[in-house]
FIZA-252936 format. One record per residue: residue number from 1; z negated, y, x negated of N, C-alpha, C, CB in turn. Coordinates in nm, 3 decimals. Glycine has a CB too. Layout:
BEGIN
num = NUM; n_up = Z; n_north = Y; n_east = X; ca_up = Z; ca_north = Y; ca_east = X; c_up = Z; c_north = Y; c_east = X; cb_up = Z; cb_north = Y; cb_east = X;
...
***
This chain:
BEGIN
num = 1; n_up = 0.000; n_north = -0.119; n_east = -0.082; ca_up = 0.000; ca_north = 0.000; ca_east = 0.000; c_up = 0.000; c_north = 0.126; c_east = -0.086; cb_up = -0.120; cb_north = 0.000; cb_east = 0.093;
num = 2; n_up = -0.055; n_north = 0.118; n_east = -0.204; ca_up = -0.058; ca_north = 0.231; ca_east = -0.295; c_up = 0.080; c_north = 0.268; c_east = -0.346; cb_up = -0.148; cb_north = 0.201; cb_east = -0.410;
num = 3; n_up = 0.168; n_north = 0.168; n_east = -0.363; ca_up = 0.302; ca_north = 0.197; ca_east = -0.412; c_up = 0.385; c_north = 0.270; c_east = -0.307; cb_up = 0.372; cb_north = 0.068; cb_east = -0.453;
num = 4; n_up = 0.356; n_north = 0.246; n_east = -0.180; ca_up = 0.428; ca_north = 0.317; ca_east = -0.074; c_up = 0.398; c_north = 0.466; c_east = -0.081; cb_up = 0.391; cb_north = 0.261; cb_east = 0.066;
num = 5; n_up = 0.273; n_north = 0.499; n_east = -0.103; ca_up = 0.236; ca_north = 0.640; ca_east = -0.114; c_up = 0.301; c_north = 0.704; c_east = -0.236; cb_up = 0.084; cb_north = 0.656; cb_east = -0.121;
num = 6; n_up = 0.305; n_north = 0.632; n_east = -0.346; ca_up = 0.368; ca_north = 0.683; ca_east = -0.467; c_up = 0.518; c_north = 0.701; c_east = -0.446; cb_up = 0.341; cb_north = 0.590; cb_east = -0.585;
num = 7; n_up = 0.581; n_north = 0.604; n_east = -0.382; ca_up = 0.725; ca_north = 0.613; ca_east = -0.355; c_up = 0.754; c_north = 0.731; c_east = -0.263; cb_up = 0.776; cb_north = 0.482; cb_east = -0.292;
num = 8; n_up = 0.669; n_north = 0.752; n_east = -0.165; ca_up = 0.688; ca_north = 0.864; ca_east = -0.072; c_up = 0.674; c_north = 0.997; c_east = -0.145; cb_up = 0.586; cb_north = 0.855; cb_east = 0.043;
num = 9; n_up = 0.579; n_north = 1.008; n_east = -0.236; ca_up = 0.562; ca_north = 1.131; ca_east = -0.313; c_up = 0.682; c_north = 1.158; c_east = -0.403; cb_up = 0.434; cb_north = 1.124; cb_east = -0.396;
num = 10; n_up = 0.732; n_north = 1.053; n_east = -0.466; ca_up = 0.848; ca_north = 1.069; ca_east = -0.554; c_up = 0.970; c_north = 1.112; c_east = -0.474; cb_up = 0.878; cb_north = 0.939; cb_east = -0.630;
num = 11; n_up = 0.993; n_north = 1.050; n_east = -0.360; ca_up = 1.109; ca_north = 1.086; ca_east = -0.278; c_up = 1.096; c_north = 1.229; c_east = -0.226; cb_up = 1.126; cb_north = 0.988; cb_east = -0.161;
num = 12; n_up = 0.975; n_north = 1.271; n_east = -0.192; ca_up = 0.954; ca_north = 1.407; ca_east = -0.145; c_up = 0.988; c_north = 1.507; c_east = -0.255; cb_up = 0.808; cb_north = 1.426; cb_east = -0.097;
num = 13; n_up = 0.951; n_north = 1.475; n_east = -0.379; ca_up = 0.985; ca_north = 1.564; ca_east = -0.491; c_up = 1.135; c_north = 1.566; c_east = -0.515; cb_up = 0.912; cb_north = 1.518; cb_east = -0.619;
num = 14; n_up = 1.200; n_north = 1.453; n_east = -0.501; ca_up = 1.346; ca_north = 1.446; ca_east = -0.520; c_up = 1.416; c_north = 1.529; c_east = -0.413; cb_up = 1.395; cb_north = 1.299; cb_east = -0.515;
num = 15; n_up = 1.374; n_north = 1.514; n_east = -0.287; ca_up = 1.437; ca_north = 1.591; ca_east = -0.180; c_up = 1.409; c_north = 1.740; c_east = -0.195; cb_up = 1.387; cb_north = 1.543; cb_east = -0.044;
num = 16; n_up = 1.291; n_north = 1.776; n_east = -0.243; ca_up = 1.261; ca_north = 1.916; ca_east = -0.268; c_up = 1.349; c_north = 1.974; c_east = -0.378; cb_up = 1.115; cb_north = 1.932; cb_east = -0.305;
num = 17; n_up = 1.370; n_north = 1.897; n_east = -0.484; ca_up = 1.456; ca_north = 1.943; ca_east = -0.593; c_up = 1.600; c_north = 1.956; c_east = -0.546; cb_up = 1.448; cb_north = 1.845; cb_east = -0.713;
num = 18; n_up = 1.647; n_north = 1.862; n_east = -0.465; ca_up = 1.784; ca_north = 1.870; ca_east = -0.414; c_up = 1.801; c_north = 1.989; c_east = -0.319; cb_up = 1.822; cb_north = 1.740; cb_east = -0.342;
num = 19; n_up = 1.700; n_north = 2.020; n_east = -0.239; ca_up = 1.706; ca_north = 2.138; ca_east = -0.152; c_up = 1.711; c_north = 2.265; c_east = -0.236; cb_up = 1.584; cb_north = 2.141; cb_east = -0.057;
num = 20; n_up = 1.631; n_north = 2.271; n_east = -0.341; ca_up = 1.630; ca_north = 2.385; ca_east = -0.433; c_up = 1.767; c_north = 2.403; c_east = -0.497; cb_up = 1.522; cb_north = 2.366; cb_east = -0.541;
num = 21; n_up = 1.825; n_north = 2.295; n_east = -0.547; ca_up = 1.955; ca_north = 2.303; ca_east = -0.613; c_up = 2.066; c_north = 2.341; c_east = -0.516; cb_up = 1.987; cb_north = 2.170; cb_east = -0.680;
num = 22; n_up = 2.062; n_north = 2.288; n_east = -0.394; ca_up = 2.168; ca_north = 2.322; ca_east = -0.299; c_up = 2.158; c_north = 2.468; c_east = -0.255; cb_up = 2.160; cb_north = 2.230; cb_east = -0.176;
num = 23; n_up = 2.037; n_north = 2.523; n_east = -0.250; ca_up = 2.021; ca_north = 2.665; ca_east = -0.217; c_up = 2.079; c_north = 2.753; c_east = -0.328; cb_up = 1.873; cb_north = 2.700; cb_east = -0.194;
num = 24; n_up = 2.051; n_north = 2.717; n_east = -0.453; ca_up = 2.104; ca_north = 2.797; ca_east = -0.562; c_up = 2.254; c_north = 2.777; c_east = -0.579; cb_up = 2.032; cb_north = 2.763; cb_east = -0.692;
num = 25; n_up = 2.305; n_north = 2.662; n_east = -0.540; ca_up = 2.450; ca_north = 2.643; ca_east = -0.538; c_up = 2.513; c_north = 2.737; c_east = -0.434; cb_up = 2.486; cb_north = 2.495; cb_east = -0.506;
num = 26; n_up = 2.446; n_north = 2.750; n_east = -0.320; ca_up = 2.493; ca_north = 2.842; ca_east = -0.217; c_up = 2.497; c_north = 2.985; c_east = -0.271; cb_up = 2.403; cb_north = 2.834; cb_east = -0.092;
num = 27; n_up = 2.393; n_north = 3.025; n_east = -0.342; ca_up = 2.393; ca_north = 3.159; ca_east = -0.400; c_up = 2.504; c_north = 3.176; c_east = -0.503; cb_up = 2.257; cb_north = 3.189; cb_east = -0.464;
num = 28; n_up = 2.531; n_north = 3.073; n_east = -0.579; ca_up = 2.638; ca_north = 3.079; ca_east = -0.678; c_up = 2.775; c_north = 3.092; c_east = -0.614; cb_up = 2.634; cb_north = 2.956; cb_east = -0.765;
num = 29; n_up = 2.795; n_north = 3.023; n_east = -0.504; ca_up = 2.923; ca_north = 3.033; ca_east = -0.432; c_up = 2.940; c_north = 3.173; c_east = -0.375; cb_up = 2.930; cb_north = 2.927; cb_east = -0.318;
num = 30; n_up = 2.834; n_north = 3.229; n_east = -0.321; ca_up = 2.843; ca_north = 3.365; ca_east = -0.268; c_up = 2.877; c_north = 3.463; c_east = -0.380; cb_up = 2.710; cb_north = 3.405; cb_east = -0.200;
num = 31; n_up = 2.815; n_north = 3.445; n_east = -0.496; ca_up = 2.845; ca_north = 3.532; ca_east = -0.609; c_up = 2.988; c_north = 3.517; c_east = -0.657; cb_up = 2.750; cb_north = 3.502; cb_east = -0.722;
num = 32; n_up = 3.038; n_north = 3.394; n_east = -0.657; ca_up = 3.177; ca_north = 3.376; ca_east = -0.702; c_up = 3.277; c_north = 3.432; c_east = -0.603; cb_up = 3.205; cb_north = 3.228; cb_east = -0.726;
num = 33; n_up = 3.244; n_north = 3.431; n_east = -0.476; ca_up = 3.332; ca_north = 3.496; ca_east = -0.376; c_up = 3.328; c_north = 3.647; c_east = -0.395; cb_up = 3.289; cb_north = 3.458; cb_east = -0.231;
num = 34; n_up = 3.209; n_north = 3.699; n_east = -0.422; ca_up = 3.197; ca_north = 3.843; ca_east = -0.442; c_up = 3.274; c_north = 3.891; c_east = -0.565; cb_up = 3.050; cb_north = 3.882; cb_east = -0.455;
num = 35; n_up = 3.272; n_north = 3.811; n_east = -0.671; ca_up = 3.345; ca_north = 3.847; ca_east = -0.793; c_up = 3.492; c_north = 3.805; c_east = -0.788; cb_up = 3.277; cb_north = 3.783; cb_east = -0.914;
num = 36; n_up = 3.533; n_north = 3.748; n_east = -0.675; ca_up = 3.671; ca_north = 3.705; ca_east = -0.650; c_up = 3.720; c_north = 3.600; c_east = -0.748; cb_up = 3.762; cb_north = 3.824; cb_east = -0.655;
num = 37; n_up = 3.632; n_north = 3.511; n_east = -0.790; ca_up = 3.675; ca_north = 3.397; ca_east = -0.870; c_up = 3.699; c_north = 3.275; c_east = -0.781; cb_up = 3.571; cb_north = 3.366; cb_east = -0.978;
num = 38; n_up = 3.663; n_north = 3.288; n_east = -0.653; ca_up = 3.688; ca_north = 3.182; ca_east = -0.555; c_up = 3.738; c_north = 3.249; c_east = -0.427; cb_up = 3.558; cb_north = 3.096; cb_east = -0.528;
num = 39; n_up = 3.838; n_north = 3.189; n_east = -0.364; ca_up = 3.891; ca_north = 3.248; ca_east = -0.241; c_up = 3.790; c_north = 3.232; c_east = -0.127; cb_up = 4.025; cb_north = 3.184; cb_east = -0.203;
num = 40; n_up = 3.807; n_north = 3.315; n_east = -0.026; ca_up = 3.712; ca_north = 3.315; ca_east = 0.085; c_up = 3.718; c_north = 3.185; c_east = 0.164; cb_up = 3.739; cb_north = 3.432; cb_east = 0.177;
num = 41; n_up = 3.836; n_north = 3.129; n_east = 0.185; ca_up = 3.848; ca_north = 3.005; ca_east = 0.263; c_up = 3.780; c_north = 2.887; c_east = 0.195; cb_up = 3.995; cb_north = 2.973; cb_east = 0.286;
num = 42; n_up = 3.809; n_north = 2.869; n_east = 0.066; ca_up = 3.746; ca_north = 2.761; ca_east = -0.009; c_up = 3.597; c_north = 2.786; c_east = -0.021; cb_up = 3.810; cb_north = 2.747; cb_east = -0.149;
num = 43; n_up = 3.560; n_north = 2.912; n_east = -0.043; ca_up = 3.418; ca_north = 2.947; ca_east = -0.053; c_up = 3.343; c_north = 2.920; c_east = 0.076; cb_up = 3.402; cb_north = 3.092; cb_east = -0.092;
num = 44; n_up = 3.406; n_north = 2.943; n_east = 0.188; ca_up = 3.340; ca_north = 2.918; ca_east = 0.317; c_up = 3.313; c_north = 2.769; c_east = 0.335; cb_up = 3.427; cb_north = 2.970; cb_east = 0.434;
num = 45; n_up = 3.407; n_north = 2.687; n_east = 0.290; ca_up = 3.385; ca_north = 2.541; ca_east = 0.296; c_up = 3.269; c_north = 2.501; c_east = 0.207; cb_up = 3.514; cb_north = 2.464; cb_east = 0.255;
num = 46; n_up = 3.266; n_north = 2.554; n_east = 0.084; ca_up = 3.157; ca_north = 2.523; ca_east = -0.008; c_up = 3.023; c_north = 2.571; c_east = 0.047; cb_up = 3.184; cb_north = 2.587; cb_east = -0.144;
num = 47; n_up = 3.023; n_north = 2.690; n_east = 0.108; ca_up = 2.899; ca_north = 2.742; ca_east = 0.165; c_up = 2.850; c_north = 2.657; c_east = 0.281; cb_up = 2.918; cb_north = 2.887; cb_east = 0.211;
num = 48; n_up = 2.942; n_north = 2.611; n_east = 0.365; ca_up = 2.903; ca_north = 2.528; ca_east = 0.479; c_up = 2.844; c_north = 2.396; c_east = 0.432; cb_up = 3.024; cb_north = 2.502; cb_east = 0.570;
num = 49; n_up = 2.908; n_north = 2.334; n_east = 0.334; ca_up = 2.856; ca_north = 2.207; ca_east = 0.281; c_up = 2.720; c_north = 2.227; c_east = 0.217; cb_up = 2.955; cb_north = 2.146; cb_east = 0.178;
num = 50; n_up = 2.707; n_north = 2.334; n_east = 0.140; ca_up = 2.580; ca_north = 2.361; ca_east = 0.073; c_up = 2.469; c_north = 2.391; c_east = 0.173; cb_up = 2.596; cb_north = 2.478; cb_east = -0.023;
num = 51; n_up = 2.501; n_north = 2.464; n_east = 0.278; ca_up = 2.401; ca_north = 2.496; ca_east = 0.379; c_up = 2.357; c_north = 2.372; c_east = 0.455; cb_up = 2.455; cb_north = 2.600; cb_east = 0.476;
num = 52; n_up = 2.451; n_north = 2.284; n_east = 0.485; ca_up = 2.416; ca_north = 2.157; ca_east = 0.551; c_up = 2.327; c_north = 2.072; c_east = 0.460; cb_up = 2.544; cb_north = 2.078; cb_east = 0.591;
num = 53; n_up = 2.362; n_north = 2.067; n_east = 0.332; ca_up = 2.280; ca_north = 1.990; ca_east = 0.236; c_up = 2.141; c_north = 2.050; c_east = 0.225; cb_up = 2.347; cb_north = 1.987; cb_east = 0.097;
num = 54; n_up = 2.131; n_north = 2.184; n_east = 0.220; ca_up = 2.001; ca_north = 2.248; ca_east = 0.213; c_up = 1.918; c_north = 2.216; c_east = 0.336; cb_up = 2.017; cb_north = 2.399; cb_east = 0.198;
num = 55; n_up = 1.979; n_north = 2.222; n_east = 0.453; ca_up = 1.906; ca_north = 2.190; ca_east = 0.576; c_up = 1.861; c_north = 2.045; c_east = 0.582; cb_up = 1.991; cb_north = 2.220; cb_east = 0.696;
num = 56; n_up = 1.949; n_north = 1.954; n_east = 0.541; ca_up = 1.915; ca_north = 1.812; ca_east = 0.543; c_up = 1.804; c_north = 1.780; c_east = 0.444; cb_up = 2.038; cb_north = 1.728; cb_east = 0.512;
num = 57; n_up = 1.820; n_north = 1.826; n_east = 0.319; ca_up = 1.719; ca_north = 1.796; ca_east = 0.218; c_up = 1.588; c_north = 1.869; c_east = 0.249; cb_up = 1.770; cb_north = 1.834; cb_east = 0.079;
num = 58; n_up = 1.598; n_north = 1.988; n_east = 0.304; ca_up = 1.477; ca_north = 2.060; ca_east = 0.344; c_up = 1.402; c_north = 1.988; c_east = 0.453; cb_up = 1.512; cb_north = 2.200; cb_east = 0.390;
num = 59; n_up = 1.475; n_north = 1.933; n_east = 0.549; ca_up = 1.409; ca_north = 1.856; ca_east = 0.655; c_up = 1.346; c_north = 1.729; c_east = 0.600; cb_up = 1.509; cb_north = 1.821; cb_east = 0.767;
num = 60; n_up = 1.416; n_north = 1.661; n_east = 0.511; ca_up = 1.360; ca_north = 1.540; ca_east = 0.450; c_up = 1.239; c_north = 1.572; c_east = 0.363; cb_up = 1.466; cb_north = 1.469; cb_east = 0.367;
num = 61; n_up = 1.239; n_north = 1.691; n_east = 0.301; ca_up = 1.125; ca_north = 1.734; ca_east = 0.220; c_up = 1.006; c_north = 1.768; c_east = 0.308; cb_up = 1.163; cb_north = 1.854; cb_east = 0.133;
num = 62; n_up = 1.033; n_north = 1.820; n_east = 0.428; ca_up = 0.926; ca_north = 1.854; ca_east = 0.519; c_up = 0.911; c_north = 2.003; c_east = 0.540; cb_up = 0.797; cb_north = 1.798; cb_east = 0.471;
num = 63; n_up = 1.016; n_north = 2.080; n_east = 0.513; ca_up = 1.007; ca_north = 2.225; ca_east = 0.531; c_up = 0.997; c_north = 2.265; c_east = 0.678; cb_up = 1.126; cb_north = 2.292; cb_east = 0.469;
num = 64; n_up = 1.050; n_north = 2.184; n_east = 0.767; ca_up = 1.052; ca_north = 2.222; ca_east = 0.908; c_up = 0.927; c_north = 2.177; c_east = 0.984; cb_up = 1.175; cb_north = 2.164; cb_east = 0.975;
num = 65; n_up = 0.840; n_north = 2.103; n_east = 0.917; ca_up = 0.719; ca_north = 2.058; ca_east = 0.985; c_up = 0.621; c_north = 2.175; c_east = 0.997; cb_up = 0.654; cb_north = 1.940; cb_east = 0.909;
num = 66; n_up = 0.571; n_north = 2.196; n_east = 1.116; ca_up = 0.474; ca_north = 2.301; ca_east = 1.135; c_up = 0.334; c_north = 2.247; c_east = 1.112; cb_up = 0.485; cb_north = 2.362; cb_east = 1.276;
num = 67; n_up = 0.254; n_north = 2.329; n_east = 1.052; ca_up = 0.115; ca_north = 2.292; ca_east = 1.027; c_up = 0.033; c_north = 2.332; c_east = 1.149; cb_up = 0.060; cb_north = 2.358; cb_east = 0.896;
num = 68; n_up = -0.026; n_north = 2.232; n_east = 1.215; ca_up = -0.103; ca_north = 2.259; ca_east = 1.334; c_up = -0.249; c_north = 2.278; c_east = 1.296; cb_up = -0.087; cb_north = 2.145; cb_east = 1.438;
num = 69; n_up = -0.311; n_north = 2.379; n_east = 1.357; ca_up = -0.452; ca_north = 2.404; ca_east = 1.331; c_up = -0.537; c_north = 2.311; c_east = 1.416; cb_up = -0.489; cb_north = 2.550; cb_east = 1.358;
num = 70; n_up = -0.645; n_north = 2.270; n_east = 1.357; ca_up = -0.738; ca_north = 2.187; ca_east = 1.434; c_up = -0.822; c_north = 2.277; c_east = 1.523; cb_up = -0.829; cb_north = 2.103; cb_east = 1.340;
num = 71; n_up = -0.838; n_north = 2.234; n_east = 1.649; ca_up = -0.919; ca_north = 2.314; ca_east = 1.740; c_up = -1.067; c_north = 2.291; c_east = 1.709; cb_up = -0.888; cb_north = 2.279; cb_east = 1.889;
num = 72; n_up = -1.144; n_north = 2.397; n_east = 1.725; ca_up = -1.288; ca_north = 2.388; ca_east = 1.694; c_up = -1.367; c_north = 2.341; c_east = 1.811; cb_up = -1.342; cb_north = 2.521; cb_east = 1.649;
***
């Protein structure tokens, strides 16, 4: 049972790192469109893929979970 907790922690760190990287990839694509090194059409596709990856990895990491307060 202890290995399950360790595996869950490792996967959570991996998904967090992938969410971080996909967000910065999104920022890089926006910068390359702004500097006109990438066309808007291709950049829009890259941004859409990156945003979907960020949302997916963020959800797997647990960014969308709300922390509920315990009632007194």
